[in-house]
C-alpha positions in Angstrom: -6.6 -8.4 -21.5 -4.6 -11.7 -21.3 -1.3 -9.8 -21.4 -2.4 -7.5 -18.6 -3.3 -10.5 -16.4 -0.1 -12.3 -17.2 1.9 -9.2 -16.4 0.0 -8.8 -13.1 0.8 -12.5 -12.2 4.5 -12.0 -13.0 4.6 -8.9 -10.8 2.8 -10.6 -7.9 5.2 -13.6 -8.2 8.2 -11.3 -8.1 6.8 -9.5 -5.0 6.1 -12.8 -3.3 9.6 -14.0 -4.1 11.1 -10.8 -2.7 9.1 -11.4 0.5 10.1 -15.0 0.8 13.8 -14.1 0.3 13.8 -11.7 3.3 15.3 -13.6 6.2 15.2 -10.8 8.7 12.1 -10.5 10.9 13.0 -6.9 11.5 13.0 -6.1 7.8 9.6 -7.8 7.4 8.2 -5.9 10.4 9.5 -2.7 9.0 7.9 -3.3 5.6 4.6 -4.1 7.2 4.8 -1.0 9.4 5.5 1.2 6.4 2.6 -0.3 4.5 0.2 0.3 7.4 1.6 3.8 7.9 1.0 4.7 4.2 -2.6 3.4 4.4 -3.3 5.3 7.6 -1.8 8.5 6.1 -4.0 8.2 3.1 -7.1 7.7 5.1 -6.2 10.6 7.5 -5.5 13.0 4.7 -8.7 12.0 2.9 -10.8 12.6 6.0 -9.2 16.0 6.5 -9.8 17.0 2.9 -13.5 16.1 3.2 -13.8 18.0 6.5 -12.3 21.1 4.9 -14.5 20.7 1.9 -17.7 20.3 3.9 -16.9 23.4 6.0 -16.0 25.4 2.9 -19.3 24.5 1.2 -21.3 25.5 4.4 
């Protein structure tokens, strides 16, 4: 358990360091946009899947 937590902390620190090393606002904006787009796509496909499943069961 302790090794998993320490690995997670190392990974988070590396991601934060990558974010802090980005100097371009355009690059940061693009990363945020991609992240939001992936979340939106996941929600959208999940909703469509459940709609299809509900209609299939009726």
